[in-house]
C-alpha positions as CSV (number, residue, x, y, z in Angstrom):
1,M,-43.9,-38.2,27.3
2,D,-42.7,-34.8,28.1
3,R,-40.3,-35.4,25.1
4,I,-43.0,-36.1,23.0
5,S,-45.0,-33.1,24.0
6,E,-41.8,-30.9,23.5
7,D,-41.5,-32.4,19.9
8,N,-45.1,-31.9,19.0
9,M,-45.0,-28.0,20.4
10,T,-41.9,-27.7,18.1
11,I,-43.6,-29.1,15.0
12,Q,-46.5,-27.0,15.5
13,Q,-44.4,-23.9,15.8
14,F,-42.8,-24.6,12.7
15,E,-45.9,-25.2,10.8
16,H,-47.4,-22.1,12.0
17,S,-44.1,-20.3,11.0
18,S,-44.0,-21.9,7.4
19,S,-47.6,-20.7,7.2
20,V,-47.1,-17.3,8.0
21,A,-44.3,-17.4,5.6
22,Q,-46.5,-18.7,3.0
23,N,-49.3,-16.1,3.4
24,L,-47.2,-13.1,3.2
25,A,-48.1,-10.6,0.5
26,P,-45.7,-10.8,-2.5
27,E,-44.6,-7.2,-1.9
28,L,-43.6,-8.2,1.8
29,L,-42.1,-11.3,0.5
30,R,-40.0,-9.1,-2.1
31,E,-39.0,-7.0,0.5
32,I,-37.5,-9.8,2.6
33,F,-35.8,-11.6,-0.4
34,L,-34.1,-8.0,-1.2
35,H,-33.2,-7.4,2.3
36,C,-31.5,-11.1,2.1
37,V,-29.6,-10.1,-1.1
38,S,-28.5,-6.9,-0.1
39,G,-27.1,-8.0,3.4
40,E,-24.9,-11.1,1.5
41,D,-23.7,-9.3,-1.3
42,R,-23.5,-5.7,-0.6
43,A,-22.5,-5.8,3.0
44,N,-18.8,-4.7,2.4
45,D,-19.0,-1.2,0.6
46,T,-15.3,-1.7,-0.8
47,D,-16.2,-4.9,-2.7
48,P,-19.7,-4.9,-3.6
49,Y,-19.9,-7.5,-6.0
50,P,-20.7,-11.4,-5.0
51,Q,-17.8,-13.7,-5.4
52,R,-19.8,-16.9,-6.8
53,S,-20.8,-17.0,-10.5
54,L,-24.2,-16.3,-11.5
55,R,-24.4,-19.8,-12.4
56,C,-24.1,-21.1,-8.9
57,V,-27.7,-22.4,-7.8
58,F,-26.9,-21.1,-4.3
59,E,-27.1,-17.6,-5.2
60,A,-30.1,-15.8,-3.8
61,P,-32.5,-15.4,-6.8
62,L,-32.0,-19.1,-8.1
63,L,-31.6,-20.7,-4.4
64,L,-35.0,-18.7,-3.6
65,G,-36.7,-20.1,-6.5
66,R,-36.0,-23.5,-5.4
67,V,-38.1,-23.5,-2.2
68,C,-41.3,-23.5,-3.9
69,S,-43.5,-22.4,-6.6
70,R,-44.6,-19.3,-4.9
71,W,-41.3,-17.9,-4.0
72,R,-40.0,-18.8,-7.5
73,S,-42.9,-16.5,-8.8
74,V,-41.9,-13.6,-6.8
75,S,-38.1,-14.2,-7.2
76,I,-38.4,-14.1,-11.0
77,S,-41.0,-11.2,-10.8
78,S,-38.4,-9.1,-8.8
79,P,-35.8,-7.2,-11.1
80,E,-34.1,-6.0,-8.0
81,L,-32.9,-9.5,-7.1
82,W,-31.1,-9.9,-10.6
83,V,-29.1,-6.5,-10.8
84,C,-25.9,-7.8,-9.0
85,F,-23.9,-10.6,-10.2
86,T,-20.4,-12.2,-11.2
87,V,-19.8,-13.8,-14.5
88,G,-16.4,-15.8,-14.6
89,D,-14.1,-16.9,-12.4
90,R,-10.6,-16.4,-11.0
91,D,-9.8,-20.2,-11.4
92,R,-10.1,-20.3,-15.5
93,S,-10.7,-24.2,-15.1
94,L,-13.9,-23.0,-13.3
95,C,-15.0,-20.6,-16.4
96,H,-17.5,-22.1,-18.8
97,L,-18.0,-19.5,-21.6
98,E,-21.1,-20.8,-23.3
99,K,-22.9,-21.7,-20.2
100,D,-21.9,-17.8,-18.8
101,L,-23.2,-16.3,-21.9
102,E,-26.6,-17.8,-21.5
103,A,-26.7,-17.3,-17.9
104,T,-25.6,-13.4,-18.2
105,Q,-28.7,-13.2,-20.8
106,Y,-31.1,-14.7,-18.3
107,W,-30.1,-12.7,-15.5
108,M,-30.2,-9.6,-17.7
109,S,-33.4,-10.3,-18.6
110,K,-34.7,-10.7,-15.3
111,S,-33.2,-7.6,-14.2
112,G,-35.6,-5.3,-16.3
113,S,-34.3,-2.0,-16.7
114,R,-32.3,-1.6,-13.4
115,P,-29.0,-0.3,-12.7
116,L,-26.6,-3.1,-13.0
117,S,-23.3,-3.9,-10.5
118,I,-21.3,-6.5,-12.5
119,L,-18.1,-8.3,-12.1
120,A,-16.5,-10.0,-14.9
121,C,-13.5,-12.1,-14.1
122,Y,-11.5,-13.4,-17.1
123,L,-8.2,-12.2,-16.3
124,L,-6.4,-15.7,-17.6
125,T,-8.9,-16.3,-20.4
126,E,-7.6,-15.9,-23.7
127,D,-10.2,-17.5,-25.9
128,Q,-11.3,-14.3,-27.9
129,E,-14.3,-16.6,-30.0
130,L,-16.0,-17.6,-26.8
131,L,-15.3,-14.7,-24.5
132,Q,-16.0,-11.8,-26.8
133,P,-19.8,-12.7,-27.2
134,V,-19.8,-12.7,-23.0
135,L,-18.2,-9.1,-23.0
136,E,-20.4,-7.9,-25.9
137,C,-23.5,-8.8,-23.9
138,L,-22.4,-7.1,-20.9
139,V,-21.5,-3.9,-23.3
140,S,-25.1,-4.2,-24.8
141,Q,-26.4,-2.8,-21.7
142,S,-23.7,-0.4,-20.6
143,W,-26.4,2.2,-20.3
144,R,-27.3,0.5,-16.9
145,W,-24.3,0.1,-15.8
146,E,-23.9,1.2,-12.1
147,N,-20.9,-0.6,-10.3
148,I,-18.4,-2.5,-12.6
149,K,-15.5,-4.2,-12.3
150,V,-13.9,-5.9,-15.3
151,M,-10.7,-8.3,-15.1
152,V,-9.6,-9.5,-18.6
153,S,-6.5,-10.1,-20.9
154,S,-5.4,-7.1,-22.7
155,H,-6.6,-8.6,-26.2
156,F,-10.1,-7.8,-25.0
157,K,-9.6,-4.2,-24.0
158,N,-11.0,-2.3,-27.0
159,I,-14.4,-4.3,-26.1
160,V,-15.1,-2.1,-23.0
161,L,-12.8,0.7,-22.9
162,P,-14.3,2.5,-25.9
163,L,-17.8,3.0,-24.1
164,F,-16.1,5.9,-22.4
165,R,-17.5,8.4,-25.1
166,P,-20.1,11.2,-24.4
167,G,-23.4,9.8,-23.6
168,D,-22.5,6.1,-23.1
169,L,-22.7,5.8,-19.4
170,P,-25.5,7.9,-17.8
171,R,-25.6,5.5,-14.6
172,L,-22.0,4.4,-14.0
173,V,-21.1,5.4,-10.5
174,K,-17.9,3.0,-10.0
175,F,-15.6,1.6,-12.5
176,D,-12.8,-0.6,-12.2
177,Y,-10.9,-2.1,-15.1
178,R,-7.9,-4.3,-14.8
179,I,-5.6,-5.3,-17.6
180,G,-3.6,-8.8,-17.6
181,G,-0.8,-9.2,-19.9
182,P,1.1,-6.3,-21.9
183,V,-0.5,-3.5,-24.0
184,T,1.0,-3.4,-27.6
185,D,-1.5,-1.1,-29.1
186,G,-3.7,1.6,-28.7
187,S,-4.5,3.5,-25.5
188,A,-7.2,3.5,-22.9
189,E,-9.2,6.9,-23.1
190,F,-11.5,8.0,-20.0
191,V,-13.6,10.8,-20.9
192,L,-15.2,11.8,-17.6
193,S,-17.9,13.5,-19.3
194,S,-19.2,10.4,-20.7
195,A,-20.1,9.3,-17.2
196,P,-21.8,12.3,-15.4
197,R,-22.5,10.4,-12.4
198,L,-19.2,8.4,-12.0
199,Q,-17.5,8.9,-8.6
200,S,-14.6,6.2,-8.7
201,L,-12.5,5.5,-11.5
202,Q,-9.9,2.7,-11.1
203,Y,-7.6,1.5,-13.8
204,R,-4.9,-1.0,-13.8
205,G,-2.9,-1.2,-16.9
206,R,-0.6,0.8,-19.2
207,K,-1.3,3.5,-22.0
208,V,-3.9,5.6,-20.5
209,H,-5.3,9.0,-20.6
210,V,-8.0,10.9,-18.6
211,D,-9.9,13.5,-20.3
212,F,-11.4,16.1,-18.2
213,G,-13.1,18.2,-20.8
214,G,-17.1,18.7,-21.6
215,R,-17.4,20.0,-18.5
216,K,-16.4,22.5,-16.1
217,E,-16.2,20.4,-12.9
218,H,-16.6,17.0,-12.7
219,N,-18.2,15.0,-9.4
220,I,-15.7,12.2,-9.4
221,K,-14.4,11.3,-5.8
222,R,-11.4,8.8,-6.6
223,I,-9.0,8.1,-9.2
224,V,-6.8,5.6,-9.1
225,I,-4.3,4.3,-12.1
226,T,-1.7,2.2,-11.4
227,Y,1.0,0.2,-13.4
228,D,1.5,2.6,-16.4
229,W,4.6,3.5,-17.2
230,D,4.2,5.0,-20.7
231,G,0.9,6.8,-20.4
232,R,-0.4,10.2,-21.4
233,I,-1.3,11.7,-18.1
234,S,0.4,15.0,-17.8
235,L,1.1,17.9,-15.2
236,G,-1.7,19.7,-17.1
237,D,-3.9,16.7,-16.2
238,L,-2.7,16.9,-12.3
239,L,-3.9,20.4,-12.2
240,A,-7.2,19.5,-13.6
241,C,-7.6,17.1,-11.1
242,F,-7.2,19.6,-8.5
243,T,-9.2,22.3,-10.2
244,R,-12.0,20.5,-12.1
245,C,-12.5,17.9,-9.5
246,P,-13.7,19.6,-6.4
247,L,-15.1,16.6,-4.4
248,L,-11.8,14.5,-4.9
249,E,-11.2,12.2,-2.0
250,E,-8.4,10.2,-3.5
251,L,-5.9,10.5,-6.2
252,Q,-3.2,8.0,-7.5
253,I,-1.6,8.7,-10.7
254,P,1.6,8.4,-12.7
255,I,2.6,11.6,-14.2
256,C,4.4,10.5,-17.7
257,V,4.1,13.8,-19.6
258,R,5.9,16.8,-19.0
259,E,4.3,19.4,-21.3
260,W,1.1,21.1,-20.3
261,E,-2.0,21.7,-22.6
262,E,-1.4,24.4,-25.5
263,G,-3.0,27.4,-24.2
264,R,-2.8,27.1,-20.4
265,H,-3.5,30.1,-18.5
266,E,-0.8,30.6,-15.5
267,L,-1.2,28.7,-12.3
268,P,-3.6,30.1,-9.9
269,S,-2.0,31.4,-6.6
270,A,-3.8,29.0,-4.5
271,I,-4.6,25.2,-5.8
272,C,-7.1,24.0,-3.1
273,A,-8.2,20.4,-2.6
274,F,-10.8,20.6,0.4
275,H,-11.9,17.1,0.3
276,L,-8.5,15.3,-0.6
277,T,-7.5,12.6,2.0
278,H,-5.4,10.3,-0.3
279,L,-2.7,11.5,-2.5
280,S,0.1,9.3,-4.5
281,L,2.1,10.6,-7.3
282,T,5.0,8.9,-9.7
283,W,6.7,10.5,-11.8
284,S,10.1,10.6,-14.0
285,P,13.3,12.7,-13.0
286,A,12.3,14.9,-16.4
287,I,9.2,15.9,-14.6
288,D,9.0,18.1,-11.7
289,P,5.3,19.1,-10.2
290,G,7.3,21.4,-7.7
291,H,5.5,24.5,-9.0
292,L,2.2,22.7,-8.4
293,F,3.1,21.9,-4.7
294,D,4.2,25.2,-4.0
295,R,0.6,26.5,-4.4
296,L,-1.4,23.3,-3.0
297,F,-3.7,23.7,0.0
298,L,-4.7,20.4,1.2
299,P,-6.1,20.9,4.7
300,V,-7.8,17.1,5.3
301,L,-4.9,15.2,3.7
302,I,-4.3,12.1,5.6
303,S,-2.2,9.9,3.2
304,L,0.5,11.0,1.1
305,E,3.0,9.3,-1.1
306,L,5.5,10.8,-3.5
307,A,7.6,8.6,-5.7
308,V,10.0,9.1,-8.7
309,A,9.8,6.3,-11.2
310,V,13.5,5.5,-11.6
311,D,16.9,5.8,-9.9
312,T,18.7,8.6,-12.5
313,P,20.7,11.5,-11.3
314,F,18.6,14.5,-10.8
315,S,19.1,18.2,-11.9
316,H,18.5,19.6,-8.4
317,T,19.6,18.6,-5.0
318,D,16.8,19.4,-2.8
319,W,12.7,19.4,-3.1
320,P,11.5,22.1,-0.9
321,H,8.0,22.2,-2.5
322,L,7.0,19.3,-0.1
323,Q,7.5,21.5,3.0
324,A,5.9,24.7,1.5
325,M,3.0,22.4,0.4
326,L,2.7,21.3,4.4
327,A,3.3,24.9,5.7
328,N,0.6,25.8,3.6
329,S,-2.1,23.3,4.8
330,L,-0.9,21.9,7.9
331,P,-2.9,18.8,7.5
332,P,-3.6,15.8,9.9
333,L,-1.3,13.6,7.9
334,R,-0.9,10.2,9.3
335,I,1.3,8.3,6.6
336,L,4.1,9.7,4.6
337,R,5.8,7.6,2.0
338,L,8.8,9.3,-0.1
339,R,10.7,7.1,-2.5
340,R,13.9,8.4,-4.2
341,L,12.6,11.9,-4.1
342,P,15.6,14.1,-4.0
343,I,15.1,15.9,-0.8
344,R,17.9,16.6,1.9
345,E,17.6,15.6,5.3
346,V,17.2,19.0,6.7
347,T,14.4,19.6,4.6
348,L,12.4,16.2,5.5
349,I,13.3,17.4,9.2
350,G,11.4,20.5,8.5
351,C,8.6,18.9,7.1
352,L,8.1,16.5,10.0
353,G,8.0,19.5,12.1
354,L,4.7,20.4,10.2
355,I,3.0,17.3,10.9
356,P,2.6,16.2,14.4
357,T,-0.1,13.5,13.6
358,L,2.4,11.4,11.8
359,N,1.9,7.8,12.7
360,S,4.1,6.1,9.7
361,L,7.0,7.4,8.0
362,N,8.8,5.5,4.9
363,V,11.7,7.1,3.1
364,Q,13.9,5.7,0.5
365,G,16.5,7.8,-0.8
366,V,17.7,10.2,1.5
367,D,21.2,10.3,2.8
368,F,20.6,10.0,6.7
369,S,22.9,11.1,9.8
370,D,22.7,11.3,13.5
371,R,20.8,14.6,12.8
372,F,17.4,13.2,11.7
373,L,17.5,10.8,14.9
374,H,18.2,14.0,17.1
375,S,15.3,15.4,15.6
376,L,12.9,12.5,16.7
377,T,14.5,12.3,20.1
378,I,12.2,13.3,22.6
379,A,13.6,16.2,25.2
380,E,13.6,15.2,28.9
381,A,12.9,18.8,29.5
382,V,9.6,18.8,27.2
383,T,6.6,18.4,29.2
384,H,4.1,18.4,26.3
385,A,4.0,16.2,23.3
386,S,3.3,19.2,20.6
387,Q,6.8,20.3,21.6
388,N,8.8,17.3,20.1
389,Q,8.9,16.0,16.7
390,C,6.0,13.7,15.7
391,P,5.2,12.4,19.0
392,C,2.4,9.9,17.4
393,L,5.1,8.2,15.5
394,E,4.7,4.2,15.4
395,R,6.6,3.0,12.4
396,I,9.8,4.2,10.7
397,R,11.2,2.6,7.7
398,L,14.3,4.1,6.2
399,G,16.5,3.1,3.0
400,W,19.3,4.3,1.2
401,K,22.2,5.4,3.4
402,C,21.9,5.7,7.1
403,D,25.0,6.5,8.6
404,F,23.7,6.3,12.5
405,S,25.7,5.9,15.5
406,E,24.8,3.3,18.5
407,R,24.5,6.0,20.9
408,A,21.8,8.3,18.6
409,M,19.8,5.6,18.0
410,I,19.7,4.3,21.3
411,E,18.8,7.6,23.0
412,M,15.9,7.9,20.0
413,I,14.1,4.6,20.8
414,V,14.6,5.0,24.7
415,S,13.3,8.7,25.0
416,R,10.1,7.4,23.1
417,M,9.4,4.5,24.8
418,E,10.0,6.5,28.3
419,K,8.0,9.3,27.2
420,N,4.8,7.2,26.3
421,T,4.8,5.1,29.4
422,K,6.1,7.5,32.2
423,N,4.8,11.0,31.2
424,A,1.0,10.3,29.7
425,G,-0.4,12.7,32.1
426,L,1.7,15.4,30.8
427,G,0.1,15.6,27.5
428,F,1.8,12.3,26.0
429,A,-1.8,10.0,26.2
430,S,-2.3,11.0,22.7
431,G,1.4,10.1,21.5
432,R,2.8,6.5,20.9
433,A,6.1,4.9,21.3
434,P,7.7,3.4,17.9
435,I,6.6,-0.2,17.6
436,A,8.7,-0.9,14.4
437,I,11.9,0.3,12.9
438,K,13.4,-0.9,9.8
439,C,16.7,0.7,8.1
440,P,19.9,-0.4,7.0
441,F,21.5,-0.3,10.8
442,A,23.0,-3.4,12.8
443,F,20.5,-3.8,15.4
444,G,22.0,-6.7,16.5
445,R,24.6,-4.8,18.4
446,I,22.4,-2.7,20.4
447,Q,19.5,-5.3,21.2
448,S,21.2,-6.6,24.3
449,Y,21.5,-3.4,26.1
450,P,19.2,-3.3,28.9
451,D,17.1,-0.5,28.0
452,I,16.6,-1.6,24.5
453,A,16.1,-5.1,25.5
454,A,13.1,-3.4,27.8
455,C,11.7,-2.0,24.8
456,I,11.7,-5.4,22.7
457,K,10.0,-6.8,25.5
458,D,7.3,-4.0,25.6
459,G,6.5,-4.7,21.6
460,L,9.3,-3.0,19.7
461,V,10.5,-4.5,16.5
462,L,13.5,-3.8,15.0
463,V,14.6,-4.8,11.3
464,D,18.1,-4.4,9.7
465,G,17.4,-3.8,5.9
466,G,16.2,-7.3,4.1
467,Y,12.8,-8.5,3.6
468,W,10.3,-7.2,5.8
469,Q,7.9,-10.2,6.3
470,T,5.2,-8.1,7.9
471,D,3.6,-5.1,6.5
472,I,4.0,-3.1,9.6
473,V,5.2,-0.3,7.7
């Protein structure tokens, strides 16, 4: 009898809750629906797109409309619920272009004139006759685009990219465009003035150029361009990124053109980027941005990657411009990656002395000797971390030629592990011992040493070249 009474109470409570939900005002019900959609689809700001197709009946607006006629009426009359959707799929077998077109038109009609967040995923689709109408449908509402991510074959790049003309994209905030397959004709032109509210531009493809004209300054915060080996980004464009994008926080571009724009004035004595935290540049040996780096002031830089595109002889044997930039900026740099940069060992050591906050070091293309290991060895007489080179360094990855002796390697490793564990009270509390070292060195010959074996037991990872199975550096 007690069990029956408990069940009856549960049923009554459910009926009461259901009755309350049914009696909610449409405005309040709409807010609840919107909260559900926002929590599910936009919880992760780095990936604000739902992963399921807009044809999926489990998508929030469609699912809510199946509960009852009242919920259906509220969901259909709430354009906020229909502004964020995915069309297409990473799995080509799940794509149905004719149904996608119909569903896209339906969602857009329900979204009214609200800003749109869309993921179009057709990277492996080649059916131009059926896919083109879908993309054209999306393009027809480009004036409402806010967050857009498009992944298509190179055959369709001329449908979306020409939109970057003045006045076409007044609401666009984030634009991510990824092209699959070779680009054999034309080029991608991004005119930043066409999207005055643009904050993030990401392009993965080839033959690209960014036009910084039309406005004195742009509000963009993020520019990431990858896999472009024959683009038209020049040293002048790099300068424009620093001088005409004052809010820039992340910059990753390949520099493909050496020439400056005609009529460009002399470089300013100081080039400041007060908000830039992540910088990644790639260029060919024929291009040298050193004169820009001599003037750069990057006071909040956290991550820096510099790479030369191919292995060819250089006209110079050192690159002191990195040290000049670090000396000018004294940034809180945590990650430094140098690939094939023509920098001498002694210059690199000088650079490391300017970045005590460094946590991860990855250098390919320097001839290393014991001098480098000695610079990283913590001296016994030093009682404070700031007096040693890179006291926070955890990950070390070195390539090219590493002519290290066993003694120098052992001393460097043990000194850092001991200082980290024994002298935390003397200023090393904020520092860390190295947990991963990879370089062309026969670590097998020293792993049996008692001190090194103890370090390995404490978590040290040593890798002698080859394939790095975990992304720890």
